[in-house]
N, C-alpha and C positions, 0 to 999 in steps of 0.2 A: 605564451602559447604558439609554438611552431607550426608556420603553415602545412607541414607535411601533417603534423597531428589533428589539424584541421580538417584536412580532407578525408582523413582516416574516420573520422567522427560520425559515428552513426546517429548522431543528431543533426548534424548538418545534411546526411543524404535524406535525413526522415525532411528537413526543412526544405529543400529543392524539390522533392517528390511532392510536398504539400503545394509548394509554388507554380509546379506543373500544372497539378491538378486545378488550382485555383484559376491559373492560366488559361487553361480547355474551357472551364466553366465559364468564365469572363468572354473568353471569344465567341461562344456559342450566345452567351446572354447578347452581347453587343451585336452580333451576328442577327439575331431575332430582331434586336431594336433596329436596327439599319434596314432591313426588308420592309418591316411595317411603315417604316416613316417615310420611305421611298414609295412604297404603294400609297400612304396617304397623299402624299405629294402628286402624284401620278392620278389619283382619284379627284384632286381639286383641277389640275388640268382640266380633266374631261369634263366636269363639270363647268369649267368657263366656258368650254367650247359649247356646250349643249344647251349655255344660256344665250350665249349669241347666236346661235342658232333660231332659238326660240324667238329670239326678240325678232330676226330678221323674216322668220314667218308670220308673226304678228304685225309685222309694218306690212308685209303682202297683202294683210287681210283688210288694213285701213287705207293703204294706198296704192295699192296694187302693185304692177310691173314698176312702175316709174319710182315708186317710192324705195324699193327694194334696192334698184340700178342704182338711185341718187344714194343710200347709204351707203352700199358697199363701196361706190367710188371715194365716197367721203372716207369712210375706215380705212379705205387702202392707200390713200393719199396721205393721211394723218400718222399710219405705223413706219415711224423712220427708221425703227429697230429692226423690222422686216421679222419681227414676232410672230405675227399674225399671216395666215393664209388665206386670202379670198377666189375662188375663182366662180363668176358668175357664167353660165351659159346658156343658150337658146334651145327651143327643142331638137333643130338640127345639129346640135353641138357646136355651134360657133360662139366664140367669143364674146361676152357683151361687157364683162366689166371685171377687175381683178387682176390674178398672175398671169403673166404670159404663157407659162407651160401649158402643155395641152393636158386634158382631163386624166388622172391618172388611171393605172390599170392595178387596182388593188382589191384584195377581198376584205371586208368587213368584219370583225372579230365577234362573238356571242352578242358583245353589248353595241354593234353598229359602228363601231369605231374603226379608221382606216389608221394604219402606222407608215408614215411616208417620209422619206429621206430628207433631211431639211435642207434647206437653199444656202445659205451661209454660214450659220453658225453651226456647232457641233452638235450631235443629240438627234433627235426625230422630232417629228411633227403628228400631232395626235390632230386628227379632223373627221369630219362627218357630213355626209350629203343630207339634203334636203330637196323635195321633188314641189313643185308649183302646179295649181291647176292646168295652166298655160303651155306645161310641158316643159318648163326651162326647170334649171337644177342648179343648186348652189351647194359650193365646199366650201365648208369653213374650217380650218386648222388652227393650232397653237404650238409654238415650238418649246418642246421642254427642254430645250439650252440650261435653262435655271436650273431646272429640275436635276440636270448632270451635274450643274457646279454644287447644288446642293449637295449630292450624293459624295461627290467627291471630297468636299469639305468635311462633310460627316464622317466618311471613311477615313479622312486623314485624324481628324480629332479622337475618333474610336481607337486608331492604330497608336497614337501618343498617349492616348490613356491608360491603354493596355500595356503599352511599353513601361509608363512609370511605375502603374500597380506591380508590375512584374519584378521592377526593379527596386520597389518598395517590401515587396513578398521576400524578394532574395535577400535584399539587405536586412530588412528584420529577422530571418532565419537564421542567417549570418551572427548578429548581435543577440539573437536567443542562444543559439549555439555558444558563442563564447561566453554567455554567462554561464550557462549549466557546465560547461568545460572548467570554468573557473572554480565552481564549487566540486565539482570530480574532483578535480587537481587538489582542493585543499583537504578535502579526505584522503584522497593518494597520499599527500603528505604526511597526514598523520599516521595512514596506516603504516608508512616505511618506517618513520621515527619509532613506531611501537616495534615494525620487525627488528630493527637495531637495537632494543631493548629497553626503551625509554617506555614504561608501560604508564609514566604521567600525561602523556600527550592526550587532547581531547579534540574532537571534531569542533569547529565554533559552529554557534549557533546565532542566527540574524532573528532579527524581529519581525520578519515576513510569514512566518509557522508556514512554510510550504513543505512540500514533499521531501525537500533534502533536509528541511528542519526536522521534518519527523525522523527520514532516517539516520542523521546526526544523534537527535537524542536517542534512537535506540542503538546506534554503535557505540555511544558513551555509557549507555547502560552496561550493555554487554562490558564494555572494558570496565567499568566499575565493577562488576560482579566477577570479571578475571582477576582484578587486582583484589577484591576479597579472597577468592579461592588460593591466588598466590599466597597472601599474608597468611592463611590458614594453613598453607603446606607447608610455609618457613615455620608457623607455629609450631603443627605438627612434628617438624624432623628437628626441631628445638626441643621439646618436650620429649620424644623418642631419644635423642642425646643425652638428656638430662636424666631419664628413667632409664635407660639402659647403663649409664657410666657407673652409677654406685653399684648395681648388683654384678656388673663386670671385675668392678675394681676389688670389690671382695671375695669373688670367685679368685682371682689372680692374689689376692694376697694369701688367701687360705692355699691355693695350691704350694705359693711359694714356702708358706710356714711347713706347710706338709714334707716338701723335699728335705728343709733344714731339721723336721722332726721325724722323719722315717723310721725312728726307731722307735718312737711312742705309738703303738696301736691305737691307743684309745683315742688320742688326740687326732689321728689320721680319720678316723673313721665319723669323728664329730664332724671334721672339716670336708668330708665327702658327702655327708648327708646336709649339711648347711649349703654347700656346692651346688647339689641336687635342686634343693629347694630353690634358689637364686634362678636355676636353670627354667627350673618350671613356671617360675614368675616371668621369666623373659617370653617364656613359651604359651603362657595363658594370655599376655600384652599381643604377641605377633596371632594368636588365634582369634581373638577377639576383634584384630584390624583386619583380618580377612572375612571373619564372619560379617562385620559390618559391609565390607566391600560389597561380596556376594549377596547381600540384602538390598545394596543401592545398585545393583547390577540389572533387580527384577527378574530373576529366573525364578525366586520362590514362587512366581506368581501361576508357573505352569502344574505347580502343585496342590493351589486352592483347593479347600473341601468346605462343606458345611461345619461351622464350629459353634458351638454353645458356650457362649461368651458367660453366660450364667455359672455354666459348671467349671469354667477357668479361674473365676475370681474366688467361687468357694474352693478350689483346689489349692489357691497363693494363699487364702487364709489358712487353713488346715497346715501347711507347710511350715508357714512364718510364725503363727500365733505361739508354738512352744519356745520359739526364739526370744520373741517380745516379751512373753511372761519370764524367761529367765533373765532377762534384762529389767525387770521390773516396770514393765511397759505394756500398754493396752493397745491392742489390735482389735479392731471393729469392722464389721462388713456390713454394707445394705444396699442389697442388690435387686433388681426388678427380675422376676421370673422370664424364662422362656427367651432371652435376648440371644438371638442367632445371627452371624454373619457370614459371608463367604471368606475366607482367608487360611491362616497358616496357624493352626493351633499352637506349634513349639514357639513360634518366634512372638507370637502375642503374648504367651505364658511367659516367657524368656523377658519379655517387654515388662510387664507386671511386677515379676520378679525382683528386677533392676531397680524398681519405683519402690516397692514394698522395704525393701533391704536396704535403699538408701534413708528410707524414713526411720527405719529402726537405726541405723546406724549414728543418724544425728539428733535423734530425740533425746532430751534428758530423761533420766531416771523418771518415772511416777508418768511419762506422758502419754500422748493418745495418738493412734493412727488409724485413720478412718479410709476404708475402701469403699468406693460407691460406684454402682452401675444404673444407669437412667437410658429409656428410651425416649430421646424428644422427637419432636413432630418431623425436623429435618435431619437428625442425625443421632447417634448413640455415644453416650458421654460416660467415659471410665476417670475417675478419679480417684487420686491418692494423697490424703491430707494427713498434715503433722500439724505438732504444736512445738515445735523446735527453733533452732535460731532463724530458720528461715534463708533467702537467698537474697542478697540487694538486688534492686531493681536494674542496676547497670550490668549484673552479671547474670540475668536471667536467660539470654540469648547464648551467651557464650559458654555456660554449661552444657550446650548440648554440642559443641565443638569437639571433636577427636582431640583426646589427651589433655582436656584444660581440668584445669581445678582451682577453686577458690581460694584455696591455702597456695601462696606464692612460695612458700617454703618446699613445695610436694613431697613435705614429711609426713602428712596422712594416708592411710592405707587405702589401695585401692589404685586403678590405671587411669581414672578418667574417661573410660570408655561406656560406662553404664547407659548414661541419658543419650550418649551420641548413637547408641544401639536402639534406644527407644524413639527417637527420631527417627532415623532410618526404617523400622519396622509399621511405624505409624504413616509415615511418606507412603511407603508399599502397599498399603491398603487404603490410600489414596484420602488420608485424614491430614490431622494437623495436632499439635501439643502444644503447650503453652502453661506457663509459669505464673502463679497470680499470688499474692498476699494473703494467708489464712488468719492473720492478725491474732496470736502470734502463729509463725510458721510459716510454711509454704504448701502448696496446693498445685498439683501437676494434673492438669487435664488433658487428656487424651480423646479427640473427638473424630468421631467416623461417619460419613455419609452415608445417609440410607440408600445411597443408589446401590451401594453395595449389599446391603442388608437384606437376606431374604425372608420372605413372606414366613412367619410361622407357622408350623403345620397344624 
């Protein structure tokens, strides 16, 4: 994976965007934590000052002026780090004990605390004043130098933590991007091989069962379908070439013979008639192919009307019954009354006619053909069954392919398009068709969903 491809990757841009949003969110969170911690420590400083001042006031109550003076002198002398500030003055403002600086000129805040500059350390002093009954007053303060140090340490720690998290987020985003690009590149390699003509290639599937695996399965299913269609096209092409070669060869032979025997009118006329029959057979094949293509395009749906399916099966029975009788076969009909759907009457009749014609063609003399029409709860079922030789199970799907014939020699009558048209018509009406064993014989079932079935009048 080249760096330029990585920089152009949408996945990397999204990862960086998420990292930026993550950084902003973490910065806001850490900032709030910093402020809360700093305020909490500041409140502890204020509590220490208030507690110290209350103790001095209590000592004044017990020991009076001398007690406070001695305690202030003792505390001031023991404060070697100069964190505490004590200033005890008399009623006239003269210094009694504590700090040498004059009484500060500062205004207390709403909590009664003064914020004063520190004497030696960085930061400020938080102080508070107490007045005694004799007019003296005392100022007690505590340097928040340690608070400042804590703030600095907290800020550094948060900065380092934020930087580490951002680096991890960006690094993780890059790793995720590289992993995604590897999977995408695998798909691209397969598609390039397929574009080069190798339809055997498939997208590799992992065991993670993630979105890329789902995409790969869909692509592989699509490629399998394309391969199947390509095989079907090759099969149709071979079948068309085989079916056209024989009549065209006969046509050419007759024309050559006619040129050689042009002085024999009777033979010339017979050759012309046979040639016309061969041309008609070719035109019939192409006409059937074009009709199937038109049905599969879906255009006939635009002319769908209300169709009485019961009437269609009766018309088919009346049309083919004389043909079946002439071949000593029995054609029977068992249909529900008033079964109606919305569709194409001509196409539905043609599909049924193809099924009945095939059943009569392949049923032995003395055999039976049965047409049934039933309205089920979820669908309408039209079935044509016979007791002929049947269709092998491994060929029941193949017989619906264009120009497919179960006879490999292709010497039997027909062009192999009848069942292809049946399937196209059924799919046009949002149904499905299948062939099952009739023991003996075959049973072709056409199923149309109730969704396209209109209500009876």
